[in-house]
N, C-alpha and C positions, 0 to 999 in steps of 0.2 A: 504494500500500500504506500502510495506517495505521501510524503510529508506535505501537509496542506500549505504551510507557509513558504516553502521552497527557498527561504533565505540562506539556509545552511547547507544546501546541496548545490552542485554545479548545474549549469544550464544543460550540459551534455548528459548528466545523470537523468535529468527530467525527461528529455526527449528520447534517451535510450530506453527508458521505461515505457513511454508511450509507444515507441516502435515495437517493443517486445509484446505489448498487449495487442497491437494490430496483427502481428504475426500469429499469435494465439487464435485470434478471431478468424484469420484467413484459414488456418489449419482446420478449425472446427467446421467452417463452411465447406471446405473441400471434402472432408470426411462425410459430411451430411449428404453432399451431392453424390459421392461414390456409393453410399448406402442406398440412396434412391435409385440409382442407375442399375443396381443389382436386384431390385424388386421385380418379381415376375408378374405379380397380380396387379392389374390396372386399377382395381378398386383400392388396394392397399397404397399404391403409390400416390393416387389422387387424395387419399385420406390425409396424407401428410400436409396438404395445403400448399405444397411447393412445386407441384407438377400438374400439368394438364395433358391428357392423352387423347388420342382420336381427334386431333385437330386438323381441319382441312383449310387450305388457303382459299379464302373467299374472294379477295380482291387485292389489288396492289396499286401503288402510285409512287412517283418519285418526289421526295420532299426536299427541304432545304439542304444544301451542301451535297446534293446528289444521293442522299441516303434512300434506301428502299423503305417504304411504309407498307407493311404486310398485314392484312386483316385475316385473322384466324377465327374459326367457329367450329362447334361440334356438328356432326351430321344432323340434318333436319333442324338445325338451330336449337337444339336442346339446351336447357339452362346449364351454365357453368357451375361446377361444384364450388363450395366455399374454398377460397384460396388466398394466398398472400402475394399474388402477382399484381402489384399496384403500379400506377403510373410512376415511372422512374426506376422500377426494379430491373436489375440486370438479369437476362435470361439466356439460355442456350436453346436454339431451335435445331432439332435433329430428326432424322428419319426414324419413325417408330419401329419400323420393320427391320432396321439394320442396327444391331447392337454395337457394331464397330464404328458407327458414325459418331464422330466427336462433336458434330454440329457446328453452327455458326453463332457467334455472340450477337446479342441485340439488347435493346432497352424498350420496355413497355411504354408506349407513347399515348395510348388511349384505351379506355374501357367503356363500352356501351352495351348494356344489356347482355346479350348472349355472345358478343364477340369481343376480341381483344386485338389491339394493333401493336405491332412491334417494329421499331426502327432498327435497321441493320445495314451494315456496309457491304454485305455479301448475300448472294442468293442461296437459300438452302436447297439441298437435294432431297427429293422424296415426293410422296403423294399424300401419305398420312403422317402427321408430325406429332411430336411431343415437345412441350415447352417446360423447361426446368429452371426454377430459380437458381441462379448461379452465383458463385463468389464474385463480388464486385471488385475485380482487380484494377479496373480503371480508377475508381474512386480511391482505392488504397494507394495506388501509385501517386496520385495527386496529393493525398494526405502526407505520404512519406516525403515527397518533394517539398511541400510547404514546411514541414518540420525541419528538414535539412537547411532550408533558407532561414528559418526562424532561429536556429542555433547560432548563426553567425551574423544575424541582423545587427546593424548599427543605426545611428541616427534616430529618427522618429520611430521606426519600427522596433528598434532595440529598446528604446525607452518605454514604448507601450507594452512590449513583451515583459519587461522587468516589473512594470506596475501591475500587470495582471497576475504575475507570479509572486507578488508580495515583496519583491526585492527593492522597490522604491514606493513611496506613498502615492496614493491616488490624489489628484488635484482637482479642485472645483473652484470656479470663479462665479459667485452669485451674479445673476443678471437682474436688471430692472424689471420687476413684474409688470409695470405699465407699458413696457416696450413691446409686448406681445399682444396682438389682436387675434384671438382664437377664431378659426373658421368654423369648427365643429362646436356643438353645444355640449361642452364638457362640464362634469361636476367638479367641485373644488379639489378632491384628491387626484382626479385625472389631470387637471390644470397644474397642480403642484408637481406631478410626475413629469410632465412635459418641461416645465421650467427647470426642474432638477437635472433632467437628462441633457438639456441644452447647456447647463452650467458646467458639465463635466469636461475636463481637459484631457482625460485619459479614457475612463470607462464609467458607466453607470448602469444600474439595473432597474427595470420596471417590473415589479412583481404583480402579476394579474391573476388572482384567484378566479374560480369559475363564475362566469356571468357578469364580470365587472367591467367589461368593455375594453379589454386590453388592446385588441386590434384597432379599435377606433382611436385609442390614445396613441398608439404607435404611428398610425397614419397621420394624425395631427402633428406629431413630433417631426416626421419626415417633411411635411408641408412647411412647417416653421423653419426647418433647417434650409430648405430650398429658398425660402423667402430671404434668408440671411446670405444667400449666395453659395451655399454649400453644394458640392457634388455628392450624391448619396447612393450607396449600394444597400439594397434591402434584401436580406437572405432569410431562409428558414430551412430546416432539415428535410422537410417534405414538400412535394409539389402542391399538395392541397393547401398547406399553410401559406405558401407563396401566393397562390391564387386568391385566397381569402384576403390577404393584404392588398394585392393588386386591385381587387374589386373595390375596396375602401378608397384607395388612392384615385382610381378612375372617377368615383363618385364625387371626389373633391376637385375634379378637373385638373388633376396632376398629370404632367407629361411623363408618364411612366412607360417603361419598356420591359416586357416579359421575355426573357431568354430561357431556353431549355424546352422541356416538354410540359405544356400546360395540362393540368389534370382535368380541367373542365373549361371549355372555352365558351362562355356566354357571348351573346351577340355584342354586348357592351364592352367586352374585353378583347374581342377578336382583333380589333384594330390596334391593339397595344402589344401584340405578340410579334416577335422578330420575324417569324415565317410570313405573316400577313404583310408587314411593312416592306419586307424585301420583295414580295410578290407585286406590291403596288408600285414599286419604283419603275419609272419608264424605261430604265436601262435593262430591265429583265426580260424584254420581249425575245431577245436572242436566246436567253437562258431557257425560257419556256419552250421554244422550238427545239432546243437540244434535248430537253427532258422528254418531249414527244418522240424524238428519235431513239432515245434510250428505251422507252416503252415498246416501240416497234421491234427493236433488237431482241428484247426479252421475250416478246410474244413469238417471234420467229424461232428463238432457241427452244421455247417450250413446245412448239409444234413438232419439231424433230422430224425424222423420217426413218425408213428401214434400210437406207443405203449403208454401205460399209463404212463410209467416212462420216456418218451422221454425228458420232461422238466428237470427232475432230471439229466438224462444222459448228456444233453446239458450243464447244470450248471457245472457238474463234469469235462467235457472236457475243458470248459473255465477256470475253476480253475486250472486244470493241466497245461494248456498253460500259465497261469499267474505265476505259480511256476517256470516253465522253464525260462520265461522271467526274473524273479528275479535272477536266476543263471547266465543267460547271462549277465545281468548288472554287477554282481560281477566280472565275468571273464574279461569283457571288461574294467572295471575300471583300472586295472593294466596296460593294453595296452595303454589306453588313457593317463595316467599320463606319460608314457615313451615318447609318441609322443609329448605331450605338452612341456615336459622338453627339447626336442631337437630343438625347434623352436627359431629363433632369434627374431621374432616379431609375436605376436598373434593378429589376427584380429577378432573382435567381435562387436556386437552392445553394446550400453551403458547399456542395460539390461544384466548384466553379470551373467553367471552361476557360482555362488560362490562355488558350490560343485565341479564343474569341475576345477576351478582355485585354489581351496582351499585357502591357505594363501599366495599365491605368491604376491610378491611386485615387482614393476618395476622402473627402473631408470627414464624412461620417459614414460608418457602417453600422447597420441595425440588423441584429439577428433575432427574429421572432421565433417563438417556441424553442428558445435556446436550451431549455432543459432536456430536450430530446436529441440534442447533438452531443456526441462524445467529445472528449478532450482533443483527440487527434483531428476531429472533424471540423474544428473552428479555425484552424490556423491559416487556411487559405484566405478566409475573410479578414482575419486580424492583420495579415501582412499587407493588405490593401488599404488599411485604415489609418487616419490621423487620430480619430476618436471612435469608440465603439460603445453601443448601447445594446444590452442583452435584455430581452423581454420574454416572460414566460412564467411558469409556476413550478418550482422545484418540489412542490407537494403533490404533483400529479405524475403522469407516466414518465419514467426515466428513459434514457436511450435504450433501444433494443439491442441486446448483446446475446450472441449464441454461446460463446465460450464461457462456461461457468468459472473457469480458472481466471480468465481475464476480467470477468465481472467482479469476482471476489477481490481481485487486486485493485480495482478502481475504474475500469472502463465504463461501468454503468453510471458513473457520476459525471456531472456536467460542470463546465467552467462556471456557469451561473451559480450552481449550488456551492461550489468552492468559494466564490467571491462573497456570497451572502453569509456563509458560515464563518469566514475569516474576518470580514470587515463589519458585519452586523448592519445596523440601520444606517451607518455612514455611507453605504454604497447603493442603497435601494430606497425606492418609494413604493409603498403598497397601495393598490387600488382597493377601496373598501366598500363601495356602494355597488351591490349586485342587482341586476335587472332580470333575473331568471326565476329564482326559486321562492316559493312560499317560505316564510321565516322558519317554520318547523322543519322543513327539508334542509335549510341552510345551517341551522344552529349547531348541530353536532360537528360538522366539518369545520365550522368557524372556530369552535372551542378547541378542537384537537389540533388543527393544522394552521390556523391563522390568528392565534392569540386573542380570539373572541372579538376581532375587529370588524368582521363583516356586518354590513347593515343592509337589510332588504329594502329596496326602494318602495315607496308607498304604492306604486303601480302593480307590484307583485306580492307584497308582504302577506296578504290574506287571500289571494286568488285560489280558487278550487276548481276541480273538474265540473262541479255542478253549476259553475258560472258560465260554462261554454254554451253556445247556442245549440239547442237540440238535446242537451244533456238532462237526464232525469236526476232528481235529488234522491240519492240512496245512501246507505251506510258506506258504500264503497267510494262514491263520488264526493261525499260531503266532509271528508277529513283528509289531511294531506299526507300522512305517513302511516304505515302498518308493517309490523313484522309478523310473519306466519311461522311459528315454531314447529318443526317436524320431530323434535326430540321424543324418543320412545315409540315412534310409529314405524320403526324399522325401514326407514327410507335410505337404505344403504347405497353409497356410491358404487359404481362399477367402472371397469376399464374397458374401453372399446376393443372388440375382438381384433387381434393382430395390430393393435395400436398402442399408443401411450397416453392418449387423452382420456379424461374421465367424464362420466355422465351420471345422471341420477334420474332414472325413469319416473319414479314416484313424484319427485319434485317437478318434473316436466308436466305431469298430470295436473298438479296444483296450478302451475302457471297457465295451462290451457283453460282450466276452470275459471281462473281470475280474468283472463283475457275475454272469455265468453261473457262473463258478467259485465265487464266494462262495455263491450259492444252492445249488449242488451240494454245498457243504460244510456245509449246514444252517443258514446264516444267513437269517433271515426278511427278506422285502422291506421291511417297515417299520423294520428295523434298519439299512438302507442308505440313504445319501444321495449324490447326484451333484451336483457343483457345477461350473458353467462361468462364466467371466467375461463371456461374450457371449450375448445372448438367442438369436441364430441357432443356436448350439451347443445351447442348452437345447431349442429347438424340434426340432432334429434328434434329439436323444437321447430326448425324450419320444415321438417317433414310433417309436423302436426298442426301447424298454424297457417293461416291465410298468407299467401306470398306478398300481399299488400302490406303486411305487418313487418316492420324492420326488426330482425333478430340478428344480433352480432356479438362479438367478443368485446371486452372492455377496450382493447386497443382500437377496434373498429368504431367505437362510439366517442373516442376522444375528439373534442371540438364540436360535438353534436348535442342536441337537446330534443326532448319530446314532452308533451303535456303530461303524459303518464309513463313512468318507467317501472318495469317489473324486473327484479334482480334475483336470479336463482344462484345460490352460493355453491351448490353441488356437493361440497365435502361433507360426508357423514360417515364416521367410522369409530370403532371402539378405542383407537389409539390416540385420538385427538390431533391427528395429522391434518394440516391445512395447506401444505405445499406452498406455492408461490402467492397464496392469499396472505402469507406472512409479510409481503411487501404491501403495506397498507396504503401506499400511494395509489395503487391500482383500484382499491376499493373506494378511495376518495373520489376518483374519476366516476365510478359507477354511481355513487350516492348523489352526485351533483349534476346528473344529466336531466333530472326531472324538473319540470316547472310547477305543476300543480299536485302531482300524486307520485309518491314513492312507495312501492310494495317490495318488501324483501322476504324471500322464502329461504329458510336455512335451519340447520340443526344446532340449537343452542348448546347441547352437550358437547359437540365437537368444537364449535366456534368459540364458545365461552371460556375455553382454557387459555386463549390468547388475550392479554390485557386490553388490546384495542377493541376486540369484538365483545369482550365482557362489558366494556364501557358503552359500546354501541347498543347492546341489548338493554342495559340499564336506562339509556336515553329513551328508547322506544317505550319501555315500561313507565318511565316518569311522565311521558306524554299521554299515557293511557291508550296506546295503540299497539298493544302486544296481545296476540291471541294464538291459540294452539290449532294445529292442523286437525285435531280431533273435532273442532267445531264444524268442520265440513261434513262429518258423518258418513257420507257415502263414498269416500275415497279409500 
């Protein structure tokens, strides 16, 4: 474990440790991929959530920089199983029928309903394909390169590095509060956070608990920095978080540019993506014609023939297409640089395309959802910054890490967490007014995670399901929280056949019953969300519930909210084992997704052996919203 103050160790020791963690994670990812490649059962391999099989190439086009954009779907457009192939995920496309095919690398660029689009530099061979989540070697190389540069950084980058590592004090220069004219309607804590962030000479943190308007605050900060003449880089670890921020900036009439793979391109955002702006440039007429020629060459290669030299001809056509794609990239590069130079703020993930941004430096770098970025993952952004602001909530989901060894050493901790724990209130401002939850839903998390500082805005403090249009007033809709205790009912957890994920069939029955009661009370399916900590329980519930109802893991619900949330805890055993429920930050996410109603189903005998869950159970009891599953009678 790294020493958090770093003053007493060398810079080399710090980055050596981070590099070691990265290699641990890389090894864990490679081993996981190898295990999946050895699985013979298609059902088993898809159950991992990291592979899709029986995928057919539906359509293709040529995108920016000459890359192929390939659309894959199941036969007959059947629904895709629960999986972790998200926008930005690195994948390998291979021939399902050829075990020796090492495949071609790509990146998921879009997901829409039953299909998934992958951007790749090479054309995959085969008819029926499998898509495997793969080790992200490109990102790892970029992170290692950034850390190598950070080791020897001097000047402004060296001073910022030393300040972040606690080797020199963080500096602030208070600004005149009357000098800022806020564009957004911010509450006093949000305004204070913006002023504080603008006063930082090195680094500052905006701590945004659930529902407190963190993204709105960050967007206002960026706008104020631009007004001061700053060049701004806005980052986040995930594409979805980047797009959330982009949407807010666009609504503020900010000249923002989105680079990378947008997770969702609303009409209002489309004109702010690099791909779209390059396409609109008048000089791209020639490029479009060349792209059409590439498409023609690919189609000709796909048709093939039965002649003896068909394979040679096919290779020649693909080679010619490759040469044209190289010329396309060269022509596009000049257009791209012009578009990038014209933007006031550039929005991208923390995995920065160094070739695209070249040696550009920014007055301010903002990292949103910073607590989901690993320590190695932030140095690309830091090296481009004069000043840096980290925004997020270290009391919610940490970075996703596969290697337990690396996680135990510290890879699951974020720079934001380190700064807050080392510097305390001197480095951050907390947003305290939340606009999501009924106060009864909010209070437990506020006490345990946020020093009892959260305040429910009057607009949400007492709102209930029964206040919704078309909702009946019932015992279920007219109170904000309930815990359904399964202790003593023998609702034992199970392990999915041939898998590692856990499920609880009897708890699932209770969830189905509660969902039915909510629907009967007039609550719409899109107003209800069901959360389970285990993928197996998600799969089971999706098979039992209306597809219009959103059912997902805790990770899948990060950043989302519903009028009603039902949470199934799954764990129920004689040993009191709760597995990764022991990371209470995950449960904090689940407990704070609900606006008007939170229903938790779990075994108090198992959960209550952990101090956090014992306190949670006590809170539900104190609110008078604790009942036994025996009350249902017919389960």
